[in-house]
N, C-alpha and C positions, 0 to 999 in steps of 0.2 A: 604093144610093141611099136605102135605109131606114136604114143605120148611119149616114150622113152627118147625115140628119134628127135621128135620136137624140143623136148627137154636138152637133149644133148646140142641141138643147133643152137637153141638160146644161150647156152653155156658158152659154146664156141664163139658166137657172136659177141658176147659179153668181154671174153677174155679178149679177142680181138680189138675191142674199144679201148679196153684200158691198156693194151699193149701199144696201139696206136697214139694214145694220148700222153705216154711216158715222156717226160721231159728230159732234157740234158742235166745230168748229174756233175758236172765238172770233173777235174782231176783231182781227187782227193779234196774235195770241198764238201766238207761237213753240212754246211747250211743249204746248199744246193740239193744234196741227198734228203736231207729230212723234209725239206720243201717239195720234192719230188714224190717222196712216201705219202705227205699229206695230200698233196693233189690227187694222186692215182686213189686213195683210200676213200678222200670224198666223194670222187666219181662213184666208186663201187657202193659207198653209202646212199647216194641218190638213188643208183639203180635197185637197191633194195627197198628204198622207200617208194618208189613209182612201181613196185612190184615187179620188175622186169627180171629180177634174180631173186633168190631167197639169200638169207644169211649164210646157210651152209654152203650153198653155190659160191656165194662170194668168197668163203674161205677157202674153198678149193681151189676158186680161179687165182686167188693170191698165192696159194702154195705153188700151183702151175709157174705163174710169174717169177716166183724165187728160182725154180728150177730152170725156166727156159730163157729169161731174160737177166742178163748180168747186170744191167742197171739197175734193175728193180732189187734184185738180189742185196746190191751194195746199198741201196738206200734203205731197205727195211732192215738190214743187219746194223746200219748206223744209228736209224732210229731206235731199235731196240736197246742197242748198248748205250745211249743216252737218254733214255727214255726219263730217268730220275731228272733230268735238267728242263723236261718240256711240260709245260702247263696243262692241267688237267684237262679244259675244254678245247684245245688247239686241235689235237687228233680227232677224226671221226669215230664213232663208237666201234665199226667195224676194225678200223685202223688201230684201235687201242686193242682190241680182242686179239688180232692177229700178231701185234707186236709182242704182247704179254706171252703168246704163245710160243714165239721165237726165243723170248727171254728164257721161258720154260725149258725148250730144248737145249738151249746153252747153259742150262744150269745156273742161270742168274736169278740174283734174290728179287723178290716182289719190290714194288714200286708204289707211289701214292696212286698210281691207276688202278692197281689191283683191287682195293676196296671198292672202288667204283663199279669195276667189273663183277665183283662178285655180288654186290648189290643188285645189279643188272640180271645176273642168271638166278639168283633168289627172286625176283620179282616174276621171271617168266616160269618158274617151279610152281608158283601157287596158283 
């Protein structure tokens, strides 16, 4: 039970950290929205690399941000909708994974990022 409480506390702290770092997305500003998404997901990726949170926790936190933070929701949607026009190594791995999930939920076709994600998933299975 204590371990679950500790994990919930860490997840809540990570959520607050990402929420606090959410930059301005402007008014219908595509570039600012995509930059904000990239910035937040790079922070999440850093938190994964430093073992602050796991990949699953990061995806959970990003989905919470989608529901609770309209700026992040708009940034994530804009990124997902225009993912085809974004270079492969611009977005962090967790950002790509979450954006592909958003695209899947919107029934949008796969992108050039999808092959990279599938290869990463296959490597983990081995």
